[in-house]
C-alpha positions as CSV (number, residue, x, y, z in Angstrom):
1,M,51.7,-23.1,126.8
2,T,48.4,-23.9,128.5
3,S,46.1,-26.8,127.6
4,G,43.4,-24.3,126.1
5,M,46.1,-23.1,123.5
6,T,46.7,-26.4,122.6
7,R,43.5,-27.9,122.0
8,T,42.7,-24.5,120.0
9,N,45.8,-25.1,117.7
10,E,44.7,-29.0,117.4
11,Q,41.0,-27.7,116.5
12,D,42.4,-25.2,113.8
13,K,44.5,-27.7,112.3
14,D,41.4,-29.9,112.2
15,L,39.2,-27.6,110.8
16,L,42.0,-26.6,108.2
17,S,42.7,-30.6,107.2
18,R,38.7,-30.7,107.1
19,L,38.6,-27.7,104.5
20,A,41.5,-29.0,102.7
21,D,40.1,-32.7,102.1
22,A,36.3,-31.0,101.2
23,G,38.1,-28.6,98.8
24,E,39.9,-31.9,96.8
25,E,36.7,-33.7,97.2
26,A,34.9,-31.2,95.5
27,L,37.7,-30.7,92.9
28,Q,37.4,-34.7,92.4
29,R,33.6,-34.3,91.9
30,L,33.9,-31.5,89.5
31,S,36.4,-33.1,87.5
32,D,33.9,-36.3,87.1
33,L,31.3,-34.3,85.6
34,P,31.0,-33.9,81.8
35,G,33.5,-30.9,81.1
36,G,34.6,-30.6,84.4
37,Q,37.9,-31.7,83.9
38,R,38.4,-28.4,81.4
39,A,36.9,-26.2,84.0
40,V,39.3,-27.7,86.6
41,N,42.2,-26.9,84.2
42,V,40.9,-23.5,83.4
43,V,41.1,-22.7,87.1
44,N,44.5,-24.2,87.8
45,D,45.7,-21.9,84.8
46,L,43.9,-19.1,86.4
47,R,45.9,-19.8,89.7
48,A,49.2,-19.7,88.1
49,R,48.7,-16.8,86.3
50,V,47.5,-14.9,89.7
51,D,50.7,-16.1,91.1
52,E,52.5,-14.7,88.4
53,L,51.2,-11.5,89.0
54,G,51.5,-11.5,92.4
55,K,55.3,-11.8,92.3
56,K,55.4,-9.1,89.7
57,V,53.4,-7.0,92.1
58,R,55.8,-7.5,94.9
59,G,58.8,-6.4,92.6
60,I,56.9,-2.9,92.1
61,D,58.0,-1.9,95.5
62,A,61.8,-2.0,94.9
63,L,61.2,-0.3,91.8
64,E,59.8,2.5,93.5
65,A,62.3,2.9,95.9
66,R,65.0,2.6,93.7
67,V,63.2,5.3,90.8
68,A,62.7,7.5,94.2
69,R,66.6,7.3,94.6
70,L,67.6,8.1,91.3
71,E,65.1,10.9,91.2
72,R,67.0,12.6,94.4
73,E,70.2,11.7,92.7
74,L,68.9,13.6,89.6
75,A,67.8,16.5,91.6
76,G,71.2,16.8,93.1
77,L,73.2,17.1,89.7
78,K,70.5,19.5,88.6
79,K,71.4,22.1,91.1
80,P,73.4,24.9,90.0
81,P,77.1,24.8,91.7
82,A,77.6,26.7,94.5
83,R,79.6,29.8,94.0
84,R,83.2,29.6,95.7
85,S,83.9,32.8,97.5
86,T,87.5,34.0,96.7
87,P,89.5,36.5,98.4
88,R,89.5,39.7,96.8
89,K,92.7,40.6,95.3
90,P,93.4,44.4,96.9
91,S,93.3,46.9,94.2
92,S,96.7,48.2,93.4
């Protein structure tokens, strides 16, 4: 690993840490305002709902694959059975 890459990773971590600290500070200031705690609670509830919806949406892909498989199986069951060719008996 080069020193340039290490320095970039450290700078990224530092930037992310500063952003996280600024976000926490902003939330603290918001909660200190009149009605601010209510706004913070609403945002937290919204975050929880978005997380829940995200989990449900991720499950849709698996359901679509399952439905496609079942549709193929059903199509196979609906096909008319192939006639078996049996040798004709010679007429006597």
